[in-house]
C-alpha positions in Angstrom: 1.3 2.2 -19.9 -0.9 5.7 -20.8 0.0 9.0 -18.8 -3.0 8.6 -16.6 -2.6 5.2 -15.9 -2.4 4.9 -11.9 1.0 3.7 -10.5 2.5 3.7 -6.9 5.5 6.0 -6.7 7.3 4.8 -3.3 8.7 7.5 -1.5 11.5 7.6 1.5 13.1 10.6 2.1 11.6 14.3 2.3 8.7 12.8 0.2 7.3 11.1 3.1 5.8 14.4 3.8 2.6 15.4 2.3 3.2 18.9 1.9 6.8 18.1 0.8 5.9 15.7 -2.1 2.9 17.6 -3.3 5.5 20.5 -4.3 6.1 18.1 -7.4 2.7 17.5 -8.4 1.3 21.4 -7.7 4.4 23.4 -7.6 5.8 25.8 -4.5 7.5 29.0 -4.4 10.7 29.9 -2.7 9.3 30.4 0.6 8.8 26.6 0.9 11.2 24.9 3.2 12.1 22.6 0.0 12.5 25.6 -2.1 10.9 26.7 -5.7 9.3 23.4 -7.7 7.9 23.8 -11.1 5.0 21.1 -10.3 3.8 18.5 -12.7 2.4 19.0 -16.3 -1.0 16.8 -14.9 -1.5 18.6 -11.3 -3.7 15.8 -10.2 -3.3 15.2 -6.5 -2.3 11.4 -5.7 -5.4 9.1 -5.6 -4.4 7.7 -2.3 -1.1 7.0 -0.2 -0.1 4.5 2.4 2.7 3.5 4.9 5.1 0.9 3.0 8.5 -0.6 3.6 11.0 0.0 1.2 13.0 -2.8 0.4 16.1 -1.5 -0.6 19.0 0.1 1.4 18.2 3.9 1.6 20.5 5.9 3.8 21.5 9.4 4.3 24.5 10.7 1.3 26.3 13.5 -0.4 25.6 17.5 0.2 22.3 18.5 -1.1 22.3 22.5 -2.0 18.6 22.6 -1.3 19.2 20.7 2.3 22.7 21.6 3.1 23.8 18.5 4.1 22.9 15.0 3.1 19.8 13.7 1.8 18.6 10.1 1.2 19.8 7.6 -1.6 18.6 4.6 -2.6 21.3 1.9 -4.1 19.9 -1.1 -5.9 20.7 -3.2 -3.1 18.9 -5.2 -0.5 19.4 -3.6 3.3 21.6 -5.5 5.4 20.1 -7.9 8.2 21.3 -5.2 11.1 19.3 -2.4 9.1 15.7 -1.5 10.2 13.0 -1.5 7.7 13.1 1.4 6.0 10.1 3.8 6.0 8.5 4.1 3.1 5.0 6.4 1.7 3.3 5.0 -1.5 1.6 7.6 -3.4 -0.5 6.6 -6.1 0.3 8.9 -9.0 -0.6 8.9 -12.4 2.0 7.1 -14.7 3.0 10.5 -16.9 3.5 12.5 -13.7 6.8 10.2 -12.8 9.0 12.2 -15.5 8.0 15.4 -13.8 8.7 13.9 -10.2 12.2 12.5 -11.4 12.9 15.5 -13.2 12.3 17.8 -10.5 14.8 15.5 -8.0 17.4 16.3 -10.6 16.5 19.9 -11.0 16.4 19.0 -14.7 13.2 20.2 -17.0 10.8 17.1 -17.5 11.7 16.8 -21.3 15.3 14.9 -19.9 13.4 12.3 -18.4 12.3 9.3 -20.7 10.2 6.7 -19.1 10.1 3.2 -20.6 6.4 1.8 -21.6 5.8 -0.2 -18.8 6.6 0.1 -15.2 9.5 -2.0 -14.6 9.2 -5.8 -12.5 10.0 -6.0 -9.1 13.9 -5.5 -8.6 14.4 -4.3 -12.0 16.1 -0.9 -12.6 15.9 1.4 -15.8 17.6 4.2 -16.3 15.5 6.7 -16.9 17.6 10.3 -16.8 21.2 11.6 -16.6 21.3 12.6 -13.1 22.0 11.3 -9.4 18.8 10.0 -8.8 19.0 8.2 -12.1 17.0 5.0 -12.0 13.1 3.7 -11.8 13.6 0.7 -9.4 10.4 -1.8 -9.7 8.7 -3.5 -6.8 6.0 -5.7 -5.8 2.4 -4.4 -7.3 0.0 -2.8 -4.2 -3.5 -3.5 -4.9 -3.1 -4.6 -7.9 -1.1 -1.6 -9.2 2.4 -1.2 -10.3 4.4 0.1 -8.2 8.2 1.4 -8.3 11.0 3.8 -6.4 13.5 6.3 -7.7 16.9 4.9 -7.1 20.7 6.1 -8.0 23.2 3.7 -9.9 26.3 5.9 -8.2 24.9 7.0 -4.7 26.8 9.8 -3.3 28.8 8.7 -0.2 27.2 8.5 3.1 27.1 11.7 5.1 24.8 13.2 7.9 21.9 15.1 7.0 21.2 18.5 7.8 18.8 19.1 10.9 16.1 21.1 8.3 16.2 17.6 6.1 16.0 15.4 9.2 12.7 17.4 10.7 11.2 17.0 7.2 11.4 13.0 7.5 10.5 13.0 11.1 7.3 15.4 10.4 6.0 12.7 7.2 6.6 9.8 9.8 4.5 11.5 12.6 1.9 12.4 9.5 1.9 8.2 9.1 1.4 7.7 13.0 5.1 7.0 13.8 5.6 7.7 17.6 8.9 10.2 18.1 10.9 7.4 19.4 10.2 5.2 16.9 10.8 7.8 14.2 14.1 8.6 15.8 15.4 5.4 15.7 14.6 5.0 12.1 16.4 8.2 11.5 19.4 7.1 13.3 19.7 4.1 11.2 19.6 5.9 7.8 22.7 7.8 9.4 25.5 5.4 8.5 28.3 8.0 9.6 27.1 7.8 13.3 
């Protein structure tokens, strides 16, 4: 793939919220609720977005310095039948921007990320960085464009999120039109400690 080729980045967690995700593209200062981000080398905003289901067992885990509590992790495993479908938001970005996105997810320089020549096939994980969120995980194509998400080969243990992180997820779900009670059910489902 060429750096300007379109690819759907399927986000979950705080990246459901437009302003939060755009911080990875255009950058932001310390005043943002999610802290400073350098942005991508290519600052082209996504060409589209849509609500999707993330077909993996996303959950709240670890203890993020950025969020003062757990954040979302995506293991390379299917969710159990008892779990709700994970709310995701697909962003139509450029292939070259994914290196900047995954590097910023790990608080590393973009040069630390190494993308493969092609988007991995559905359910195929490829290690792209030495970090906590280290995998590019292929998904089914969307509207003829390849799709992928970011995942962890060694996700952190389940833990409760901070209220500030939870609020960002709720705001992202609201942006996509989910009623408050539906968003709350999804947030509770991500918390495996409750």
